[in-house]
LUMLUMTI-271626 format. One line per 4 residues: their letters; for each residue y, x, z of C-alpha. Coordinates in steps of 0.02 Angstrom, whole numbers. Example, Ala and Ser with C-alpha at 12.3 -4.5 7.8 and 13.67 -1.06 7.14 Angstrom:
AS	-225,615,390  -53,684,357;
END
This chain:
MSAH	459,1144,-1249  352,1113,-1391  444,1165,-1546  365,1002,-1648;
KLPF	445,888,-1521  631,973,-1541  676,861,-1699  640,694,-1601;
LIAT	750,750,-1450  882,795,-1557  883,626,-1649  863,514,-1511;
GLLL	1006,611,-1408  902,644,-1272  956,835,-1294  1134,826,-1322;
ALPA	1168,753,-1126  1094,960,-1068  1137,1128,-1080  1052,1227,-1231;
LSPA	882,1286,-1186  870,1439,-1106  738,1562,-1014  728,1546,-834;
FAQA	845,1668,-749  799,1791,-615  900,1789,-441  865,1980,-418;
PAGA	788,2108,-418  710,2070,-581  516,2125,-597  510,2152,-410;
PNAT	356,2077,-310  477,1970,-206  596,1917,-356  619,1725,-364;
TTID	687,1634,-502  768,1449,-531  731,1356,-702  812,1239,-802;
GRQL	646,1113,-760  664,1021,-920  475,1079,-968  359,1062,-825;
PNPP	246,1173,-792  385,1309,-828  336,1417,-991  266,1599,-951;
MPFG	404,1718,-941  390,1873,-1071  324,2028,-983  505,2126,-937;
GTIE	418,2286,-911  371,2429,-1015  177,2483,-1068  147,2667,-1129;
NDAL	-29,2744,-1156  -38,2773,-967  15,2674,-805  104,2831,-738;
SSTP	238,2810,-883  239,2632,-880  345,2504,-771  268,2375,-700;
WWAP	342,2209,-699  300,2042,-578  361,1875,-656  477,1799,-522;
QIAP	427,1657,-414  489,1510,-449  617,1433,-324  726,1279,-299;
PEDA	926,1326,-323  1002,1377,-169  1039,1272,-34  917,1150,-82;
PNIL	872,1045,80  696,1011,144  658,826,138  557,707,237;
LIIT	549,543,147  479,399,268  434,235,219  352,113,340;
DDSG	245,-44,291  272,-231,290  427,-225,406  571,-336,380;
FAVP	763,-302,392  767,-364,577  609,-275,649  706,-118,712;
STFG	832,-118,842  945,-7,721  999,-172,628  985,-293,772;
GVIP	802,-323,789  724,-321,987  593,-193,953  655,-30,1024;
TDTM	648,110,870  734,250,965  705,365,824  787,273,691;
DALA	935,229,810  954,420,836  963,461,654  1067,338,612;
AEGL	1211,384,741  1173,553,663  1184,495,484  1209,347,387;
SYTS	1128,179,397  1125,84,228  1100,-104,237  1063,-157,67;
IHST	929,-38,-28  782,-158,-103  607,-162,-123  475,-240,-245;
ALCS	412,-377,-108  248,-293,-123  161,-119,-62  83,-34,-217;
PTRA	220,-89,-327  372,-25,-209  292,139,-163  250,174,-356;
ALIT	433,162,-389  489,262,-242  374,413,-300  421,399,-507;
GRNH	607,332,-489  551,191,-622  539,1,-590  353,-38,-521;
HSAG	310,-109,-689  370,28,-800  248,121,-670  94,20,-700;
FGVI	103,-58,-537  157,-240,-562  50,-301,-412  -50,-196,-289;
AEQS	-197,-85,-352  -325,-202,-289  -261,-341,-419  -240,-231,-572;
TGFP	-257,-306,-727  -268,-250,-914  -87,-239,-961  30,-94,-953;
GYNS	134,-161,-825  -9,-207,-719  -152,-86,-743  -100,14,-576;
IIAE	-96,180,-682  54,287,-661  65,347,-851  78,541,-888;
DKAT	249,489,-943  317,462,-781  296,620,-670  322,577,-472;
IGRI	462,667,-379  319,758,-296  260,854,-452  436,889,-525;
LLDN	484,978,-329  311,1073,-353  360,1142,-510  534,1181,-455;
GYAT	467,1277,-312  436,1157,-167  281,1138,-38  246,958,-63;
SWFG	133,861,42  87,658,85  29,589,249  -15,426,295;
KDHN	-63,282,156  -97,303,-26  -87,148,-111  -54,209,-291;
TPAF	-222,255,-336  -320,150,-423  -452,61,-329  -571,86,-474;
QASQ	-538,266,-461  -555,294,-285  -733,369,-274  -794,541,-273;
AGPF	-828,531,-444  -638,525,-482  -554,554,-586  -426,629,-460;
DQWP	-272,636,-567  -192,488,-490  -234,539,-304  -80,614,-219;
TGMG	-166,798,-241  -154,754,-441  20,681,-439  113,834,-383;
FEYF	71,820,-187  -11,1001,-145  -94,913,16  -155,749,74;
YGFV	-205,676,241  -216,496,254  -306,337,183  -330,259,10;
GGDA	-306,80,-20  -190,-63,55  -234,-44,234  -326,48,376;
NQWQ	-406,32,523  -316,137,630  -448,165,765  -570,191,639;
PNLF	-487,226,461  -575,292,290  -495,468,308  -463,596,177;
RNTT	-398,769,175  -368,794,-8  -501,717,-101  -621,740,37;
QIYP	-673,597,162  -657,653,337  -814,589,428  -828,605,581;
FDET	-630,607,621  -643,634,797  -805,656,907  -724,669,1077;
DAEW	-563,575,1096  -602,388,1141  -416,345,1129  -400,429,938;
NLVT	-273,335,840  -220,372,661  -42,351,690  -38,501,816;
AMAD	-162,597,719  -72,586,581  103,652,655  -8,793,736;
DAIA	-68,859,560  107,827,464  174,928,625  26,1064,591;
HITN	61,1081,417  243,1097,419  239,1223,560  111,1323,462;
LHQI	223,1320,312  368,1383,409  259,1528,485  198,1568,319;
APDK	344,1553,219  496,1520,305  618,1524,137  516,1390,58;
PFFV	578,1213,59  470,1062,84  454,903,22  360,784,148;
KYAP	313,605,108  270,523,271  191,351,262  122,286,403;
GATH	-6,114,402  135,31,527  154,-108,523  45,-177,400;
APHH	-106,-264,468  -212,-233,555  -88,-196,703  -173,-63,799;
PTKE	-66,11,930  -126,106,1085  -153,27,1255  16,130,1329;
WVEK	130,56,1197  60,-138,1213  85,-106,1411  279,-59,1374;
IEAM	308,-192,1247  245,-324,1386  357,-278,1509  498,-303,1410;
NLFD	463,-495,1390  541,-504,1237  456,-651,1148  441,-763,1291;
DGYE	566,-901,1230  482,-924,1045  507,-854,871  654,-980,847;
ALRQ	752,-911,991  706,-723,936  788,-765,748  948,-816,845;
TIFE	948,-672,962  925,-556,819  1055,-656,709  1183,-646,868;
NQKK	1144,-459,880  1166,-423,682  1346,-500,693  1396,-396,847;
LGLV	1337,-256,738  1445,-320,588  1303,-320,482  1332,-508,439;
PEDA	1492,-596,444  1560,-684,602  1557,-848,516  1382,-821,425;
TMTP	1248,-950,456  1059,-950,428  955,-1061,319  867,-1205,436;
WPAE	702,-1172,512  558,-1219,389  459,-1350,516  361,-1417,383;
MLKP	280,-1256,361  297,-1163,528  267,-1278,677  430,-1277,791;
WDKL	399,-1170,957  417,-1324,1062  289,-1412,981  150,-1285,1000;
TDIE	15,-1308,1121  20,-1196,1286  -137,-1112,1207  -44,-1068,1039;
KKLF	110,-997,1144  -8,-893,1240  -95,-827,1085  56,-808,984;
IRQV	161,-709,1106  11,-597,1130  -12,-571,943  176,-519,919;
EVFA	178,-403,1078  47,-303,993  151,-297,806  302,-247,912;
AYAA	202,-113,1007  154,-31,842  313,-40,762  393,45,917;
YSDH	231,171,931  242,213,754  428,253,761  400,368,918;
EIGR	277,473,820  391,488,684  514,551,806  385,704,858;
VIKA	368,745,670  562,756,671  574,851,827  446,981,756;
IEDI	575,1006,618  707,1040,747  584,1157,832  567,1272,698;
GEID	763,1283,657  765,1173,505  838,1009,549  1020,1048,497;
NTLI	957,1089,311  843,934,306  871,762,222  775,628,314;
IYIN	761,456,213  679,343,327  657,182,246  614,26,359;
GDNG	475,-76,245  405,-66,78  446,-268,69  472,-386,204;
TSAE	375,-435,363  204,-506,312  147,-665,324  -22,-664,278;
GGPL	-83,-698,458  -40,-865,408  41,-987,521  -72,-957,667;
GTPN	-111,-782,642  -264,-709,643  -395,-579,730  -457,-528,552;
EVAF	-341,-500,407  -512,-511,306  -519,-683,339  -359,-721,239;
FNGL	-406,-631,100  -557,-735,81  -449,-886,92  -492,-922,299;
NEIP	-309,-925,343  -295,-1049,470  -420,-1012,629  -385,-1122,762;
AETQ	-299,-1028,917  -437,-1100,1016  -547,-1002,924  -452,-848,918;
MKWY	-433,-828,1108  -609,-776,1105  -509,-608,1050  -373,-622,1158;
DVWG	-399,-494,1280  -449,-360,1146  -320,-407,1019  -251,-240,937;
TEET	-400,-138,985  -552,-78,864  -628,-266,892  -493,-334,803;
YNHM	-413,-320,612  -260,-431,690  -110,-505,614  30,-636,676;
SAGW	87,-793,665  194,-808,505  331,-886,632  380,-726,689;
SWAF	372,-642,536  511,-756,469  618,-713,616  583,-537,591;
DTPF	674,-543,407  835,-629,488  961,-640,430  869,-680,269;
DWFK	717,-801,241  549,-791,173  412,-651,165  323,-512,90;
QNAS	275,-563,-84  432,-675,-104  539,-592,-234  640,-706,-259;
RLGG	700,-695,-99  796,-560,14  686,-587,173  558,-515,36;
IRQN	649,-386,-30  800,-331,70  765,-177,172  866,-57,268;
MVVS	852,140,293  943,274,366  987,438,310  1015,599,395;
WPAK	1066,771,330  1169,873,460  1232,1002,358  1294,881,222;
ITDK	1331,729,300  1474,721,412  1514,549,421  1410,522,583;
GGRR	1365,340,617  1436,275,461  1377,133,369  1353,89,174;
DQFM	1326,-73,107  1312,-29,-83  1170,-116,-164  1023,-1,-199;
HVID	828,-17,-241  684,99,-209  702,177,-376  859,255,-325;
VVPT	766,369,-211  721,498,-348  860,519,-456  968,558,-267;
ILEI	859,692,-213  851,772,-406  1042,768,-382  1057,849,-195;
TGIQ	939,977,-238  1005,1027,-415  843,1006,-503  843,902,-673;
APLE	734,771,-720  622,848,-842  611,809,-1013  421,878,-1040;
VDGV	285,877,-921  113,948,-980  161,920,-1149  199,746,-1124;
LQSP	380,670,-1164  444,584,-1001  527,418,-1000  702,393,-924;
IEGT	725,388,-741  779,199,-702  870,214,-537  1034,282,-479;
SFAY	1075,416,-370  1174,348,-211  1206,542,-167  1389,492,-199;
TFDK	1382,380,-32  1366,527,79  1536,573,35  1636,468,180;
ANAD	1775,454,32  1649,337,-55  1610,241,107  1656,75,30;
APSR	1653,131,-162  1580,4,-298  1380,6,-310  1331,115,-457;
HTTQ	1177,17,-481  1233,-142,-545  1090,-258,-612  904,-258,-549;
YFEM	769,-389,-581  634,-428,-462  456,-508,-502  306,-530,-404;
MGQW	156,-649,-434  254,-750,-535  401,-775,-399  557,-675,-496;
ALYH	752,-650,-486  891,-558,-561  1029,-462,-467  1197,-441,-579;
EGWL	1354,-392,-521  1346,-481,-352  1265,-637,-422  1086,-659,-375;
LSTK	969,-789,-502  812,-844,-396  650,-961,-412  637,-1066,-294;
VNRA	462,-1007,-194  328,-1128,-230  189,-1044,-147  188,-967,44;
PWEA	102,-803,39  -46,-873,138  -69,-1003,-14  -163,-869,-118;
FGPA	-306,-988,-186  -238,-1123,-277  -217,-1126,-482  -76,-1022,-532;
NADP	76,-1082,-614  54,-1070,-796  211,-1036,-864  314,-934,-727;
LNNQ	449,-880,-855  518,-1064,-876  414,-1190,-759  535,-1147,-607;
VFQL	682,-1210,-497  824,-1095,-510  936,-1058,-392  1099,-958,-403;
YDLT	1202,-863,-266  1352,-757,-242  1301,-635,-125  1483,-570,-143;
KDMN	1524,-727,-25  1349,-782,35  1248,-626,83  1101,-715,136;
QTND	1068,-866,21  1123,-993,112  1219,-1097,-33  1133,-1125,-186;
IAAD	1274,-1143,-329  1146,-1159,-476  1202,-1337,-524  1395,-1296,-526;
NPEK	1373,-1141,-635  1238,-1185,-776  1322,-1057,-895  1289,-920,-775;
VKEL	1118,-964,-742  1077,-981,-929  1163,-799,-934  1049,-719,-804;
RALF	903,-788,-858  914,-725,-1024  973,-541,-946  813,-568,-836;
LEEA	711,-589,-1010  781,-437,-1071  744,-341,-923  569,-398,-928;
KKYQ	545,-355,-1099  615,-158,-1064  520,-147,-900  339,-197,-943;
VLPL	360,-349,-837  274,-473,-985  148,-546,-969  210,-644,-822;
DASV	50,-691,-701  74,-817,-551  -110,-791,-501  -151,-705,-329;
AARI	-307,-717,-261  -392,-710,-427  -343,-537,-480  -429,-462,-329;
VAPR	-589,-515,-437  -512,-476,-606  -636,-347,-720  -568,-164,-707;
PNIT	-641,-29,-801  -734,42,-644  -898,140,-636  -992,-15,-611;
AGRT	-910,-115,-764  -1044,-189,-881  -1180,-117,-778  -1324,-245,-710;
EFVY	-1442,-108,-620  -1405,22,-497  -1528,156,-422  -1511,259,-293;
TRPM	-1636,392,-224  -1564,498,-71  -1424,444,49  -1255,442,7;
IGLP	-1105,377,101  -920,341,71  -929,237,-107  -763,129,-95;
QGDS	-772,-58,-135  -676,-37,-292  -819,74,-363  -970,6,-286;
PLLL	-1098,-153,-349  -1002,-309,-312  -1124,-445,-246  -1001,-593,-223;
NTSY	-997,-727,-336  -1182,-669,-411  -1375,-687,-393  -1433,-500,-363;
TITA	-1587,-425,-299  -1597,-277,-182  -1764,-169,-172  -1785,-28,-55;
EIDV	-1945,85,-72  -1981,169,89  -2115,272,186  -2111,235,373;
PEGT	-2150,374,487  -2307,398,624  -2233,369,804  -2091,263,874;
PAQG	-2041,92,758  -1923,157,619  -1737,117,623  -1580,121,539;
MILT	-1484,76,383  -1552,70,225  -1388,2,116  -1220,-86,191;
SGGR	-1056,-120,131  -908,-176,230  -904,-179,411  -858,-258,575;
FGGY	-736,-378,491  -835,-441,342  -982,-364,239  -1169,-361,225;
GFYL	-1308,-227,298  -1499,-215,254  -1582,-107,389  -1725,-80,515;
KDGK	-1729,-146,701  -1862,-95,801  -1963,-74,637  -1919,-252,573;
PVFL	-1826,-265,406  -1659,-356,424  -1537,-413,300  -1354,-493,370;
WNMV	-1207,-559,294  -1068,-537,413  -945,-679,365  -772,-600,422;
DLNR	-820,-575,597  -836,-783,627  -1014,-802,580  -1162,-682,542;
IKWE	-1317,-761,447  -1479,-649,471  -1649,-632,381  -1778,-534,504;
GTEA	-1949,-489,457  -2071,-547,602  -2176,-374,611  -2119,-207,637;
LSPG	-2177,-113,476  -2332,5,503  -2333,193,460  -2326,217,271;
KHVV	-2259,164,122  -2165,-7,95  -2056,-123,-24  -1946,-224,81;
EFDF	-1830,-327,-30  -1685,-446,-19  -1672,-593,-162  -1519,-699,-180;
KYDG	-1506,-837,-285  -1316,-892,-333  -1272,-1078,-360  -1095,-1069,-417;
MGAG	-1031,-1042,-598  -964,-855,-532  -792,-778,-558  -772,-831,-733;
TLAY	-694,-989,-696  -537,-898,-610  -502,-852,-796  -470,-1034,-822;
NDFG	-370,-1049,-676  -505,-1131,-576  -566,-1057,-435  -728,-1191,-435;
GVGK	-850,-1049,-475  -823,-932,-329  -871,-931,-149  -1026,-1060,-172;
GGTG	-1186,-1051,-78  -1352,-992,-130  -1532,-954,-69  -1585,-780,3;
TLRV	-1768,-724,42  -1827,-574,139  -1982,-511,66  -2084,-370,125;
DGKD	-2223,-279,18  -2207,-429,-111  -2239,-563,24  -2101,-699,79;
VQTQ	-2045,-665,258  -1900,-790,279  -1812,-884,159  -1645,-980,204;
QMKQ	-1473,-1051,138  -1310,-997,139  -1184,-1150,118  -1037,-1031,74;
TLPM	-1016,-837,31  -875,-738,23  -771,-769,-125  -659,-629,-151;
ILQW	-688,-464,-46  -771,-363,83  -674,-265,210  -572,-156,84;
DESF	-552,1,202  -746,10,236  -875,87,109  -1033,59,27;
DIGS	-1159,160,114  -1351,203,91  -1443,287,242  -1316,253,371;
DTLT	-1157,184,427  -988,254,414  -850,178,528  -883,-3,601;
GVND	-1059,-85,584  -1081,-254,524  -1167,-324,682  -1118,-225,834;
ADYK	-1256,-337,926  -1391,-244,834  -1340,-66,808  -1195,56,823;
PPFP	-1156,171,682  -1198,293,606  -1380,208,622  -1464,344,523;
LTAT	-1630,286,448  -1771,365,522  -1893,321,375  -1889,403,203;
LEKL	-1793,310,76  -1888,345,-84  -1790,230,-190  -1650,84,-188;
TIKV	-1622,-26,-329  -1490,-158,-337  -1501,-277,-497  -1360,-401,-527;
DRPE	-1372,-564,-610  -1199,-635,-648  -1172,-810,-704  -1130,-820,-885;
LSEA	-1026,-972,-917  -1091,-1088,-1067  -983,-1151,-1214  -981,-1311,-1137;
DKAK	-928,-1234,-960  -795,-1160,-1056  -727,-1304,-1172  -740,-1397,-1008;
LQAA	-622,-1283,-905  -516,-1233,-1044  -471,-1450,-1048  -435,-1460,-872;
MKAA	-321,-1301,-867  -231,-1379,-1025  -218,-1543,-941  -152,-1472,-760;
SD	-5,-1380,-858  44,-1526,-967;
END
């Protein structure tokens, strides 16, 4: 530990609760090549150990000595930490659901089931809390990475004073790895230009295999090994799917580790993309679920079936009731058309197949641990969901989630039927009707994003550790939060939370260990986690000693494009629940307890100030296009002189809500007409492409797979040098209006002109443009096209450019608000908030 920091630690009392500083202690024999040691772990990395041998003038008279290798405390277990995606309380069969989750069922029978662990209501925030043991705002993730803003609680940067559990275990002798979803790398640091300190490999995970971002096409993912894009990821297997490939990679990694260093414990974070949209199971699993006819009676009947199952399992009291079906928001099943019913059943069967398929593949990983003889001494924590079930498909569902992110969330069922037979395949980026999502959060209500309702934040979990947990099949109902996982792991491994990492003093762990619940004697012990705030996009709640203060939901998750609540701290309807008597928020008693409401409101504000929750922000879609410090910030011209692939959306030139000119200087070869991609960003489900087809230049906008607008040359380019250009003049005021709670400047139309060698070839208007985002798991590519193409009718990737690209220039001319515009928008915003 740095000497100059000792007075600070003594003054603040941080040092007093720990043993005196001591050097690492060898476990024997000291100095031998196979010596190991455990460390006190308060300073990471551990300081160099003094040489323990002797040095004379010659080697024969000297004594060699090797520093012992750092190892965890004796009997520290392997750890497999599993977290699934967008899965509400009632998805797994383990907790009353109808979807078969045999792996979770088996773990619950051998270990413990937990009914009251809580999330943050959204993906990145829950995952940041999970790996740091701090609240999501404390860890910089008040929202998802793609919505980050320039405030400490919202910047999507896990600061250096909040070392992850991966880093702590790594420096204490564990082998650490991360498989699947990484949604904790800032969107503006996801390119090959780095920096990489916020990637898994920079946060203490030695090995990473997965995708960076909120979701991924499971058939054609933007896949990475460590920090290198894997493309093409498989050229032989037409049935390749990331859910299985990820399990295969994890099995190989764990098995290899055991073969190489059988005494070294491993820590594996396993985070499948399921069941986040797109729902992409294999055909085999879809057919299995179809044969079960689980959903033919509709979502209200499903909700009732699950509720009765939960009563039989003792998960809810016999006299419990549910909140009414929200008929004003989600059309009752008997009011649907036959086409809607048919479509919705297809949507949910694919979702269910995805959940069951993912659980099965998790089982393969666990079987591999059993096969190497390590299952008894492996702590498995299997958390169902990083938030409640997603309703981002809207009431009707969607064949393309990218449409939702651009405000198109009510595509008629008749239109969606075009994709009925290919639902869940590579031809869709599919999501289901929110009616099913409501049912899959039973016995609670509302969804992912809704931090004030238990349907958005109440998860469940199973824990297995055969060597230590003897209460097989036991249940635990204590209140917990995902921030409790890190302190639990530290306690059971015997590893201390560090005071200093890389010379940076660490902020305190904010979670509470639940290791005490592993003991059967503590099955009914009171929860040690007594107070917890929740906040997501202006909706918030506070749990305190059995009470839950909630803000009334004022926005459905698919309603992301209207003006935001300007005062989310106070401009709320407050609801109060006594969860000791009303476990699923059915009886609002705020009117009868005004003093308790006042007390808990004040306590929430204290927590908000303590954990970087302020300033509260209720905006949703507007934050997707908020300014960020990416490598394009402030630039208006971009020049490329050679092919390049894999630049992510968050680090590439953004051509939405702006005028721009793309100029390509190319040299067309003799012979057959030139072909191939000059520039593309996005893919099958939303984006643009500038390419040569049969020698003719083409510029195309893919409007979220619902419409394609194409500019095309009339003649094939002759051999030799040419300049092809696409110029677009945007008609709107631009994204600057969003700062005034006004969406009027985005998604407007404009006029595009295709030119060849300075001559206008085709001009046409676009009535509207994409306001928010392209397909975010696809990249910005020059000279070829990775993953999916923007127009399957014209080409198939990789579609390499056969002409020589000499220079590609993009010039961006973003609209600037005039002072008069600003005054008008400011006045309108003030009037709306009065």
